[in-house]
Every structure is written in C-alpha cells, then in structure tokens.
ZAPAFI-450744 format. One record per residue: x, y, z of N, C-alpha, C in turn. Coordinates in steps of 0.02 Angstrom, whole numbers, padded with zeros to 5 digits, always signed. Each point is the difference from the previous one (the first is absolute). Layout:
// ZAPAFI-450744
XYZXYZXYZ
...
END
This chain:
// ZAPAFI-450744
+11130+00934-00456-00022-00045+00048+00058-00030+00040
+00058+00001-00030+00058-00025+00036+00022+00049+00054
-00020+00059-00005+00022+00050+00048-00045-00001+00063
-00050-00038-00002-00045+00001+00057+00033-00033+00060
-00018+00024+00057+00028-00031+00060-00033-00069+00011
+00032-00039+00039-00023-00069+00013-00070-00003+00029
-00020+00047+00042-00067-00001+00031-00054+00013-00051
+00017+00032-00057-00049+00010-00053-00017-00068-00032
+00052-00040-00007-00013-00067-00027-00043-00041+00049
+00014+00008+00061-00040-00035+00051-00072+00026-00002
-00008+00064-00006-00066+00031-00003-00038-00025-00062
+00033-00002-00057-00032-00026-00061-00019-00074+00009
+00044-00037+00031-00015-00071+00013-00061-00007+00046
-00003+00043+00051-00057-00003+00046-00064+00020-00036
+00003+00050-00043-00059+00021-00039-00023-00056-00045
+00048-00033-00034-00018-00056-00045-00030-00057+00040
+00031-00015+00056-00027-00054+00044-00069+00020+00027
-00008+00064+00018-00065+00024+00024-00053-00006-00054
+00018+00022-00061-00048-00008-00056-00017-00073-00012
+00052-00043+00002-00011-00072-00010-00048-00026+00054
+00013+00022+00063-00042-00024+00055-00072+00023-00008
-00010+00065-00013-00068+00026-00003-00036-00016-00065
+00036-00007-00054-00032-00013-00065-00010-00075-00012
+00048-00040+00019-00003-00071-00017-00010-00045+00061
+00043+00005+00049+00001-00047+00056-00061+00007+00045
-00018+00059+00022-00055+00011+00047-00067-00023-00030
-00018+00018-00063-00063-00026-00027+00000-00076-00006
+00057-00029-00020+00004-00073-00006-00006-00032+00069
+00030+00031+00051-00005-00026+00068-00072+00002+00025
-00034+00056-00014-00071+00005+00020-00042-00051-00037
+00015-00009-00065-00036-00050-00039+00013-00070+00027
+00062-00014+00018+00017-00064+00030-00035-00010+00066
-00004+00052+00041-00035-00005+00065-00074-00011-00011
-00030+00032-00050-00071-00011-00016-00012-00072-00022
+00047-00026-00040-00006-00070-00023+00005-00047+00060
+00046+00015+00047+00007-00041+00061-00065+00002+00040
-00029+00060+00008-00063+00007+00038-00055-00040-00034
-00004+00005-00066-00051-00038-00037+00011-00075+00008
+00064-00022-00002+00015-00071+00009-00023-00023+00069
+00013+00040+00051-00020-00018+00068-00076-00005+00004
-00035+00048-00032-00074-00002-00001-00024-00061-00037
+00031-00016-00057-00021-00058-00039+00013-00065+00039
+00058-00004+00034+00015-00059+00040-00051-00007+00057
-00017+00055+00031-00051-00002+00054-00067-00022-00029
-00017+00024-00059-00063-00019-00032+00001-00075-00018
+00058-00024-00023+00007-00071-00017-00010-00043+00063
+00030+00021+00055-00008-00037+00063-00074+00001+00020
-00031+00058-00006-00071+00007+00017-00043-00045-00045
+00016-00001-00065-00038-00041-00047+00012-00074+00012
+00060-00019+00021+00013-00071+00017-00042-00021+00059
-00005+00044+00049-00042-00015+00059-00073-00006-00022
-00023+00046-00042-00069-00003-00025-00011-00063-00041
+00050-00020-00040-00006-00061-00041-00006-00061+00045
+00040-00002+00054-00005-00056+00047-00069-00001+00033
-00025+00059+00019-00068+00004+00029-00052-00022-00051
+00008+00022-00062-00046-00020-00053+00002-00075-00011
+00060-00029+00000+00006-00073-00007-00036-00036+00056
+00007+00026+00062-00034-00031+00057-00075+00006-00009
-00023+00058-00021-00072+00011-00009-00026-00046-00055
+00037-00007-00055-00021-00044-00054-00002-00072+00024
+00049-00021+00041-00001-00068+00027-00061-00010+00045
-00014+00050+00042-00059-00004+00043-00064-00002-00042
-00002+00039-00054-00058+00001-00044-00010-00069-00032
+00054-00030-00022-00006-00067-00029-00025-00050+00052
+00026+00006+00062-00022-00044+00054-00075+00012+00014
-00020+00064-00001-00071+00015+00012-00044-00027-00057
+00026+00002-00062-00039-00028-00055-00009-00075+00009
+00053-00034+00023-00005-00072+00012-00051-00013+00056
+00004+00041+00053-00048-00007+00055-00071+00014-00024
-00008+00052-00041-00066+00017-00026-00028-00057-00043
+00042-00030-00041-00024-00055-00042-00021-00060+00044
+00037-00011+00055-00019-00054+00046-00067+00017+00034
-00007+00064+00020-00063+00020+00032-00058-00002-00048
+00012+00020-00063-00053-00003-00049-00022-00072-00013
+00046-00047+00010-00017-00070-00008-00047-00024+00055
+00006+00028+00061-00043-00022+00054-00059+00046+00011
+00004+00062-00026-00056+00047+00008-00029+00011-00070
-00060-00025-00012-00028+00004-00067-00023+00070-00018
-00010+00009-00064-00031+00062-00025-00075-00011+00001
-00037+00054-00006-00073-00002+00004-00030-00050-00050
+00028-00002-00060-00028-00044-00052+00007-00074+00018
+00047-00017+00043+00014-00070+00016-00044-00027+00056
-00035+00043+00036-00037-00021+00059-00053-00053-00017
-00037+00009-00053-00053-00049-00014+00029-00069-00014
+00056-00004-00035+00030-00066-00013+00027-00030+00065
+00026+00041+00044+00024-00025+00065-00057-00027+00041
-00057+00036-00001-00058-00023+00037-00026-00066-00028
+00001-00007-00066-00021-00063-00031+00048-00056+00020
+00065+00015+00003+00049-00050+00021-00013-00022+00071
-00018+00048+00043-00013-00016+00070-00063-00044+00005
-00052+00017-00039-00060-00042+00000+00015-00070-00027
+00040-00003-00052+00018-00065-00028+00040-00041+00050
+00043+00033+00037+00039-00034+00051-00046-00029+00053
-00052+00036+00020-00047-00026+00049-00036-00061-00028
-00021+00003-00063-00033-00057-00030+00048-00060-00007
+00062+00014-00018+00049-00054-00008+00015-00034+00066
-00004+00036+00055+00012-00031+00066-00065-00025+00032
-00052-00004-00040-00065-00028+00020-00031+00038+00059
+00004+00066-00005-00035+00042+00048-00060+00031-00035
-00055+00005+00035-00060+00031-00028-00001+00073+00022
+00000+00044-00049-00001+00072+00015-00073+00020+00012
-00013+00026+00059-00067+00023+00015-00006+00076-00006
+00057+00034+00004+00001+00072-00008+00068+00020-00029
-00003+00042-00052+00061+00026-00031-00016+00070-00025
+00007+00050+00044-00019+00068-00017+00063+00044-00006
+00004+00033-00056+00054+00049-00010-00025+00067+00027
+00031+00024+00053-00020+00062+00032+00034+00059-00034
-00024+00061+00012+00030+00059-00032+00074+00008+00019
+00037+00026-00048+00072+00012+00011+00011+00052+00054
+00055-00008+00035+00022+00049+00049+00062+00033-00030
-00006+00064-00017+00054+00035-00034+00052+00023+00050
+00062-00017-00013+00058+00023+00039+00042+00044-00045
+00056+00025+00026+00041+00048-00038+00028-00031-00064
+00031-00058+00004+00033-00030-00058-00032-00065-00023
-00049-00023+00037-00032-00063-00017-00072+00003+00023
-00037-00051-00018-00069-00006+00023-00009-00070+00030
-00040-00005+00051-00015-00065+00030-00065-00024-00030
-00003-00063-00020-00061-00030-00026-00023-00053+00049
-00047+00017+00046-00024-00050+00048-00052-00046-00032
+00002-00063+00020-00046-00050-00025-00025-00040+00060
-00065-00007+00006-00030-00040+00053-00012-00070-00027
+00023-00050+00037-00005-00069-00023-00030-00042+00056
-00046-00044-00020-00026-00050+00047-00003-00066-00038
+00020-00054+00034+00001-00066-00032-00026-00053+00048
-00016-00056-00029-00012-00061+00039+00043-00054-00031
+00020-00048+00040+00042-00055-00024+00030-00034+00059
+00056-00035-00011+00032-00031+00058+00065+00037+00015
+00024-00011+00060+00058+00037+00025+00062-00013-00043
+00011-00061-00019+00058-00017-00040+00001+00038-00066
-00057+00004-00034-00004+00037-00063+00009+00075+00010
-00023+00026+00058+00011+00070+00015+00075+00015+00008
+00035-00045+00033+00073+00008+00009+00034-00002-00068
-00021-00045-00043+00029-00004-00068-00014+00065-00038
-00061+00026+00007-00017+00063-00033+00047+00056+00021
+00011+00008+00066+00043+00054+00023+00073-00012-00019
+00021-00063-00001+00068-00015-00022+00010+00020-00073
-00049-00016-00041+00005+00018-00071-00008+00076-00010
-00042+00031+00040-00007+00073-00004+00066+00033+00018
+00035-00028+00049+00066+00025+00019+00050-00006-00057
-00008-00049-00043+00046-00011-00056-00015+00047-00058
-00057+00035+00002-00015+00048-00054+00056+00051-00004
+00012+00024-00058+00051+00052-00009-00024+00066+00028
-00063+00010+00004-00029+00064+00023-00003+00002+00076
-00002+00061+00027-00001+00011+00072-00072+00001+00025
-00013-00040+00052-00066-00002+00031+00010+00003+00076
-00045+00035+00034-00003-00001+00072-00068-00027+00020
+00000-00049+00045-00062-00028+00025-00013+00031+00068
-00061+00027+00008-00019+00034+00062-00067-00026+00024
-00014+00009+00063-00065-00016+00030-00020-00072-00015
+00046-00045+00010-00013-00071-00015-00039-00032+00057
-00053-00036-00018-00037-00038+00051-00019-00068-00030
+00000-00050+00041-00016-00068-00022-00047-00031+00051
-00051-00037-00025-00050-00031+00044-00015-00070-00027
-00018-00043+00045-00023-00066-00020-00073+00005-00023
-00017-00036-00053-00069+00000-00025-00043-00042+00046
-00064+00019+00008-00045-00039+00041-00016-00066-00032
-00012+00001-00065-00010-00062-00036+00060-00011-00046
+00039-00051+00016+00062-00013-00035-00007-00060-00047
+00039+00004-00054+00006-00056-00046+00074-00016-00007
+00017-00051-00038+00070-00017-00010+00038+00057-00035
-00033+00036-00046+00033+00053-00038-00007+00068+00031
-00045+00008+00048-00013+00066+00028-00008-00005+00076
+00053+00022+00036-00001-00004+00073+00005+00069+00033
+00024+00050-00038+00011+00066+00030-00026+00055-00046
-00010+00057+00030-00011+00061-00040+00052+00051+00024
+00022+00040-00047+00051+00050+00017-00016+00064-00036
+00016+00055+00032-00009+00066-00030+00063+00041+00013
+00017+00042-00048+00056+00044+00007-00004+00056-00051
+00039+00049+00012+00009+00054-00048+00071-00006-00027
+00007+00005-00064+00066-00002-00030+00011+00066-00036
+00059+00026+00006+00017+00063-00034+00056-00014-00049
-00009+00024-00060+00055+00002-00047+00013+00073-00015
+00057+00014-00026+00021+00069-00009+00008+00013-00075
-00022+00059-00020+00001+00020-00070+00050+00056-00009
+00043-00008-00048+00050+00052-00016-00036+00058-00034
+00009+00059+00027-00030+00060-00030+00053+00036-00041
-00013+00008-00063+00047+00035-00044-00001+00074+00017
+00056+00034-00012+00008+00071+00020-00053+00044-00030
-00015-00009-00064-00049+00042-00033-00068-00007+00034
-00020-00062+00013-00065-00010+00033+00002+00026+00071
+00057-00008+00035+00006+00026+00068-00009+00075+00002
+00031+00036-00046-00006+00073-00003-00071+00020-00017
-00032-00035-00048-00069+00017-00018-00046-00011+00059
+00008-00055+00036-00043-00014+00057+00010+00053+00054
+00062+00019+00014+00012+00051+00050-00030+00067-00021
+00004+00017-00063-00030+00062-00025-00075-00002+00009
-00031-00058-00015-00073-00006+00008-00019+00006+00074
+00041-00031+00044-00015+00004+00071+00008+00072+00025
+00050+00036-00025+00012+00069+00020-00058+00045-00022
-00026-00012-00061-00056+00040-00026-00063-00013+00041
-00007-00063+00024-00060-00018+00038+00001+00031+00069
+00059+00016+00027+00004+00028+00068-00009+00073+00002
END
C-alpha cells in the first residue's frame, strides 16, 4: 500500500467519503428534511387550530350571550302551561282596579314559526282613572302584552264607579318549544 501513487490515496478517500455520503449523510439529510417538512405542517396546523380556537371561543361567548337573552325572553314570553295563570292574574288585576269585566274571551292561538300568539278579547266598565291604573299595572307585568283595537266610550247611564266602557284585544305570546314546533309543522305538512 505504500507503493501506491498519491492519487490512489485520493481515490480511496473519495470512495470512503462517497460511501459515507450515500450510506450515512444522504439518508440522514433526507430524514432531517422530512422532519423539517413535518414541523412546518404541524406549525401550520397549530396556527390553524389557534384560529379555530379563537373562533370557537367567540361562538361560545355568543352562545352564552344568547342563553342569557333566551332566559330574559322566556321570562317575558310564557310557556303554554303558564297562560291560564297569567289570564287569572289579568282578571284579578281588573278586579283589583275596580273594573267590571263584561267580556273576557280567550280566542284560538295563532301559530307562528317560533312562538304562538294568544289573543284575548276584553270588555270592561268602570271609570277612566281605574282604567289607567289597570293599564299601568298591566305594563308592570313581567310578561309581554300588546293591546290592539282599543276603543273607549262614555256610558249612557253613569254612576260614580262606572262612567266608561272600553273594549280591546290583548295579545300575549307563548314560547313554542322545539319539539312541539317540529311536531306541529309535521302535522301541518301532512294535512296539506
């Protein structure tokens, strides 16, 4: 081996370096490049997930706000089971304000998409001051009421306690639960 010319040593060195490159360095370099590519993909996925997390946090905050709003709406829009007690409260309010109810008819519900309207026809006799007190107290009810078609007339024969008659329609709104809403829509679809 000592007799070999110098370029043989260089050739052997190049062969050893070539073997080192192809056997050890090149596979490790490819493996390192694959790991870098995976890291870039994972970092991109992390950024994407952070954005999704922020969106999810916003949606959860909106959902909580909607739950608060729904609970407030449920407080002013009764469920079907509560209507009779609300009607009794309204009648009691009329008696407490010394109004004589001459008509108090609960009309059929008007079904809407998410709620139902419960119209009630009311006629009373009494004096104007007590009627104003009645509406002021009705306004203080926690439940939502709309007064429509209001008319007021002076009585032909008046007394100290009874000088006017008034008629109106009042609507309260009933919260329709999802299950009942879907059942009603299915029944309406079958009927058509």
